[in-house]
BAFI-529856 format. One line per 2 residues: number of its first residue (from 1); their letters; for each residue x, y, z of N, C-alpha, C, CB. Coordinates in steps of 0.02 Angstrom, whole numbers. Each point is the difference from the previous one (the first is absolute). Glycine has a CB too. Example, Ala and Ser with C-alpha at 12.3 -4.5 7.8 and 13.67 -1.06 7.14 Angstrom:
! BAFI-529856
1	as	660/-284/390/-45/59/0/45/60/0/-95/-59/62 ~ 77/112/-98/42/59/3/-39/55/37/59/-32/-108
***
This chain:
! BAFI-529856
1	ms	717/368/1093/-7/12/-73/47/52/-17/-119/-33/-4 ~ 154/31/-50/47/49/-18/-36/58/-34/90/-89/-11
3	hy	-64/146/18/-23/60/-33/50/31/-45/-69/17/94 ~ 56/1/-152/42/21/-52/-8/75/-6/-9/-111/-59
5	gp	58/147/34/-1/73/-2/-41/22/-68/121/7/69 ~ -120/63/-78/-42/26/-48/25/-16/-72/-31/90/83
7	ey	96/-112/-85/23/-20/-70/-37/-64/-27/116/50/28 ~ -151/-87/26/-41/-61/-19/-67/14/-17/66/-63/71
9	wd	-89/130/-70/-74/16/-5/-10/18/-76/-13/46/127 ~ -49/-46/-144/-24/20/-64/-34/68/11/-15/-122/-43
11	ky	-4/152/-11/-33/67/5/-64/3/46/43/20/-116 ~ -74/-82/125/-62/2/43/17/-16/78/-70/-39/-107
13	gs	134/29/122/17/-20/64/3/-67/15/-41/92/26 ~ 33/-138/-75/4/-72/10/71/-29/-14/-123/-5/-30
15	yr	133/-48/51/63/-35/-9/-2/-17/-78/9/-51/127 ~ 52/60/-163/13/-7/-64/-1/-77/-12/64/112/-7
17	tp	-83/-137/-53/2/-70/-17/77/-19/-14/-126/3/-50 ~ 150/-52/79/63/-19/-16/7/-39/-68/17/0/124
19	ia	41/18/-156/9/-34/-69/2/-73/1/61/95/-34 ~ -40/-123/91/0/-72/3/-75/-28/11/124/4/48
21	fh	-164/35/-28/-68/-19/-1/-29/-9/-72/-9/60/110 ~ 22/-9/-149/-23/-4/-70/38/-63/-35/-23/136/-4
23	ls	81/-145/16/34/-55/-30/-30/-72/20/103/77/0 ~ -120/-79/67/-32/-58/30/-66/-9/-40/55/18/120
25	vl	-99/33/-129/-62/-6/-34/12/-24/-65/-49/86/63 ~ 101/-61/-101/11/-19/-62/16/-77/-9/35/118/-15
27	il	10/-138/65/10/-74/8/-60/-38/5/99/22/52 ~ -137/-6/-7/-60/-41/24/-47/-3/-52/13/31/112
29	lr	-21/28/-153/-54/2/-58/32/-11/-66/-70/80/62 ~ 132/-115/-61/34/-3/-63/-39/-37/-55/104/4/64
31	ay	-150/-56/-48/-40/-30/-47/-47/49/-37/10/-102/70 ~ -40/146/-33/-39/55/-31/30/34/-46/-51/11/88
33	fi	119/19/-64/41/41/-47/19/-37/-64/45/60/98 ~ -26/-122/-96/20/-41/-56/-63/-7/-43/93/-63/66
35	wi	-150/52/-37/-61/-9/-37/-11/66/-34/-50/-86/81 ~ 52/142/-54/-12/68/-32/47/9/-57/-38/50/110
37	va	102/-59/-101/54/8/-46/-11/-44/-61/79/29/94 ~ -102/-98/-74/-11/-41/-59/-60/22/-41/52/-93/61
39	gl	-105/119/-28/-55/19/-36/13/69/-35/-73/-67/82 ~ 116/109/-65/23/53/-36/42/-7/-59/-12/42/97
41	sr	44/-100/-91/52/-17/-52/-38/-19/-65/87/-44/90 ~ -74/75/-145/-35/-11/-67/40/-43/-43/-53/110/4
43	rp	98/-150/33/37/-43/-50/-18/-77/20/102/91/-17 ~ -141/-121/-29/-29/-68/16/58/-53/1/-115/31/-56
45	el	172/-17/24/56/-49/-7/36/-2/71/18/24/-132 ~ -28/27/167/40/6/65/-58/-22/58/92/109/-46
47	dl	-91/-165/71/-46/-28/48/34/13/70/-48/-93/-84 ~ 36/149/116/23/16/62/-22/-47/53/2/111/-37
49	ms	-68/-129/35/-31/-46/53/42/-64/6/-119/45/-25 ~ 137/-77/-33/31/-58/1/74/-1/30/-78/-21/-94
51	if	110/82/85/65/13/29/-2/-9/73/26/77/-89 ~ -81/-50/118/1/8/74/-45/-54/39/20/127/-20
53	fk	-64/-158/-18/-48/-55/30/3/-59/-47/-81/84/54 ~ 93/-143/-18/0/-59/-43/-63/-23/-28/89/-31/62
55	sk	-139/44/-22/-75/-16/-24/-46/55/23/18/-126/8 ~ -82/118/-36/-48/43/16/-18/-6/78/-40/-7/-125
57	nd	48/-51/148/-16/-15/68/40/38/46/-32/-107/-32 ~ 106/106/14/44/38/34/-17/74/3/79/-84/-29
59	ff	-100/114/-22/-16/68/-8/-60/11/45/46/8/-121 ~ -99/-46/117/-61/11/37/20/-6/79/-78/-50/-102
61	ia	114/3/117/22/-3/70/34/67/23/15/-128/-14 ~ 33/146/-23/38/58/9/-47/64/8/96/-57/-68
63	ia	-151/65/22/-50/53/8/-34/-11/65/-17/12/-123 ~ -4/-70/143/-33/-7/68/38/21/52/-57/-86/-37
65	ig	121/64/42/44/19/51/11/77/5/54/-112/-16 ~ -49/143/-39/9/71/1/-66/37/19/92/-13/-86
67	av	-146/-19/77/-63/27/22/-12/15/73/-37/-59/-93 ~ 85/21/130/-2/15/72/28/73/18/12/-127/19
69	ai	27/149/-61/27/63/12/-35/59/-33/101/-62/12 ~ -156/48/-49/-35/53/-31/-34/50/47/-15/-78/-90
71	vp	-19/45/151/-39/42/41/52/56/33/-91/-102/23 ~ 151/81/5/44/53/28/25/49/-56/38/-83/93
73	ii	-33/66/-153/13/41/-53/-54/52/-8/61/-92/-51 ~ -121/65/49/-57/48/-11/2/55/57/-76/-94/-58
75	lf	80/65/119/-4/48/55/63/47/-2/-67/-86/72 ~ 124/64/-100/59/47/-8/-22/52/-47/88/-88/21
77	cl	-122/70/-74/-17/52/-50/-49/48/30/20/-79/-96 ~ -55/60/148/-52/48/32/29/37/54/-90/-73/-26
79	rr	158/63/38/34/37/53/15/72/-11/46/-104/24 ~ -95/145/-31/-5/71/-6/-46/31/48/26/-13/-113
81	pr	-6/77/128/-49/34/46/-76/5/-19/99/63/30 ~ -139/-80/11/-75/-5/-24/-38/65/21/-1/-132/12
83	es	-57/136/-41/-44/57/20/-40/-26/54/-6/55/-110 ~ -5/-113/119/-46/-27/54/45/-29/56/-95/-30/-84
85	hk	79/51/143/48/-21/57/-22/-75/23/16/131/45 ~ -79/-152/-56/-22/-65/12/34/-59/-48/-108/61/39
87	ss	106/-42/-101/35/-43/-48/72/-8/15/-79/34/-83 ~ 110/25/97/71/-2/14/22/-43/67/-1/116/-59
89	er	-44/-113/105/10/-44/55/-13/-75/-13/-28/96/66 ~ -17/-108/-102/-10/-68/-20/52/-32/-39/-109/27/3
91	la	136/16/-59/51/-28/-37/64/-9/43/-52/50/-103 ~ 67/3/148/59/-10/43/-4/-59/42/15/117/0
93	kv	-67/-137/25/-8/-66/39/18/-61/-35/-87/51/56 ~ 58/-47/-124/17/-58/-39/74/2/-28/-124/-7/-30
95	wr	150/64/19/70/9/-28/47/-28/47/-29/103/-61 ~ 14/-96/124/49/-28/48/17/-70/-1/-38/81/63
97	ym	-7/-124/-90/9/-71/-5/16/-30/-65/-71/-1/88 ~ 86/48/-135/17/-19/-74/70/-23/-13/-82/83/-33
99	rw	120/-84/86/68/-33/-3/-12/-74/-7/55/89/71 ~ -99/-112/-32/-10/-78/8/-19/-31/-66/-39/12/120
101	pl	-13/17/-160/-10/-35/-64/62/-3/-54/-121/39/20 ~ 164/11/-8/57/12/-49/50/-60/29/-15/147/-26
103	il	21/-159/88/44/-55/31/-25/-65/-21/25/68/100 ~ -94/-77/-91/-36/-64/-27/18/-11/-70/-98/15/74
105	ca	90/37/-113/12/-8/-79/71/-23/-16/-83/94/-23 ~ 136/-65/65/60/-20/-8/23/-74/17/9/117/15
107	vi	-44/-138/40/3/-66/29/-24/-52/-54/-21/48/119 ~ -45/-31/-142/-28/-43/-49/39/-3/-66/-108/23/54
109	dl	137/39/-71/40/-2/-64/61/-39/7/-42/107/-30 ~ 81/-102/89/58/-38/15/-16/-73/1/45/95/64
111	tw	-103/-118/-32/-21/-70/0/-12/-24/-64/-46/13/101 ~ 14/26/-148/-14/-18/-70/66/-10/-38/-109/65/4
113	ls	159/-23/3/59/-6/-35/38/-62/23/2/124/-14 ~ -7/-146/79/30/-59/25/-37/-57/-31/37/54/107
115	iq	-99/-56/-111/-39/-51/-31/18/-9/-75/-92/26/83 ~ 99/29/-116/32/-10/-75/71/-26/1/-67/97/-42
117	aa	108/-77/93/61/-30/-2/2/-76/6/35/106/42 ~ -86/-128/7/-10/-75/14/-23/-30/-62/-30/14/121
119	hs	-14/15/-153/-30/-32/-61/55/-7/-58/-119/51/32 ~ 173/-18/-29/51/-4/-49/56/-48/25/-28/119/-41
121	yy	10/-156/96/49/-48/31/57/38/24/-32/-93/-73 ~ 31/155/95/48/44/32/59/4/-49/-36/-31/122
123	hf	26/27/-192/53/23/-40/8/70/2/-14/-89/-68 ~ 71/116/70/9/72/10/-23/42/-58/94/-28/71
125	sl	-134/73/-50/-30/48/-51/16/70/22/-94/-79/-30 ~ 137/109/-3/26/67/15/-66/52/7/121/-28/-68
127	fl	-165/19/22/-65/45/-1/-35/-8/73/-22/-17/-138 ~ 10/-49/152/-29/-18/63/40/20/65/-50/-92/-66
129	ai	112/84/60/43/26/56/4/72/12/62/-94/-22 ~ -61/133/-34/-1/71/9/-69/25/25/87/8/-89
131	qm	-142/-38/65/-65/15/30/-4/-10/71/-47/-28/-101 ~ 72/-37/125/-7/-15/64/49/47/48/-37/-122/-42
133	vi	89/138/24/39/49/29/-29/66/14/82/-58/-52 ~ -109/87/0/-41/61/-1/-57/1/44/34/12/-110
135	vl	-76/-68/98/-59/-3/43/20/-11/80/-68/-51/-107 ~ 120/15/118/26/-5/70/24/69/26/36/-120/-24
137	wv	-5/156/-22/16/69/22/-63/43/22/100/-6/-81 ~ -147/2/33/-62/36/14/-38/-21/62/-7/14/-118
139	lw	12/-79/132/-29/-24/62/37/26/55/-39/-100/-52 ~ 103/96/53/47/23/58/-21/80/9/109/-90/-30
141	yl	-104/125/-26/-13/78/8/-69/15/24/78/24/-93 ~ -130/-57/75/-69/9/27/-2/-14/73/-48/-30/-108
143	ak	86/-27/133/-8/-23/70/48/40/41/-34/-118/-34 ~ 90/144/14/44/31/44/12/68/-6/43/-95/4
145	sr	-69/132/-53/6/74/-7/-32/34/56/2/-8/-121 ~ 35/48/156/-23/45/51/-41/60/-32/103/-33/72
147	yl	-74/59/-125/-42/55/-33/-68/-19/-23/104/45/-37 ~ -109/-111/15/-65/-20/-26/-52/-1/53/57/-67/-86
149	tv	-30/52/149/-45/-4/63/-29/70/6/70/-91/64 ~ -30/143/-73/-24/68/9/-40/19/-57/97/30/67
151	ff	-79/-51/-126/-40/20/-61/-67/-33/0/104/13/-66 ~ -109/-71/89/-65/-35/-4/-47/31/62/61/-117/-56
153	nd	-31/146/108/-40/32/51/-17/73/-11/52/-78/73 ~ -28/105/-134/-14/64/-12/-51/10/-58/111/24/45
155	wp	-155/22/-39/-47/10/-52/-7/77/-5/-64/-115/20 ~ 52/142/-80/0/75/-6/-60/28/39/58/-4/-117
157	ep	-47/61/149/-54/33/31/-53/32/-52/81/21/97 ~ -141/-23/-72/-54/30/-46/20/69/-17/-92/-68/50
159	te	64/97/-109/11/66/-18/-27/52/58/-7/-40/-127 ~ 23/98/119/-23/57/47/-81/5/-1/114/69/-24
161	ka	-138/-81/-36/-75/3/-3/-25/-58/38/-4/56/-113 ~ 28/-116/113/-32/-50/39/11/9/76/13/-75/-99
163	aa	51/104/118/10/20/69/-48/47/26/112/-19/-18 ~ -123/68/-26/-54/52/25/-72/-31/6/68/94/-58
165	ek	-84/-136/16/-65/-26/3/-7/-43/69/-7/1/-135 ~ 65/-35/147/-1/-38/63/-6/42/62/67/-84/-56
167	rl	-39/138/50/-5/50/59/-75/27/2/130/38/-12 ~ -159/-26/-43/-69/25/-1/-47/-57/25/26/81/-99
169	nk	-11/-136/83/-44/-56/20/7/-11/81/15/-59/-125 ~ 41/72/153/10/-12/73/-40/54/38/119/-51/-19
171	d	-118/120/-9/-34/49/31/-72/2/2/91/51/-25
***
C-alpha cells in the first residue's frame, strides 16, 4: 500500500478527501441534485425534470440507482474524530468496504444508460453519450485509484478524551 506524505493529511491526521471523489459522488447522485434544484426553482414554466428525464419512470430509476451510493456518503459525512473509541472502530471497519457500493452504483448506472441508448434504437444522443463517458470515468477512477485505496483504509483517530478513556479501561 502506498503512503502519502503530510501534504495529503488534514488537521486530524487523516488523509484528505480527493476532489475527484467529490466529483464522482456528484455524478453518481446527479438525480438527487437535479431533483433538489428543480424543487428549489420557483419558475413553473421552466420544467427542469423534463429536460433531464424523459419520463417519471426514468427519474425514479435514477433515484433508485443513486440510492446505492447513499450509505457510503452518509458514512463519509460521519468521517470525523469521535469521542467514543468503540464507535470509531466500528465505523472504520465499515468504511473500509464503502468503495464497493460506489463501484456497484457506477456499474448499474452505466448499464441503465446503455439500456436507455438501446431503447432509442441506438440513435446518437449527445446527452446520453456524455453521461456514459462521465460515468465510465467515475467507474475507472473508483476501481483504479491508488489513493482511494489508502483513503478508504483510513479513519480519523478518536479524540484524546476517547484515547484517555480507553487507557483507563485497560488499567
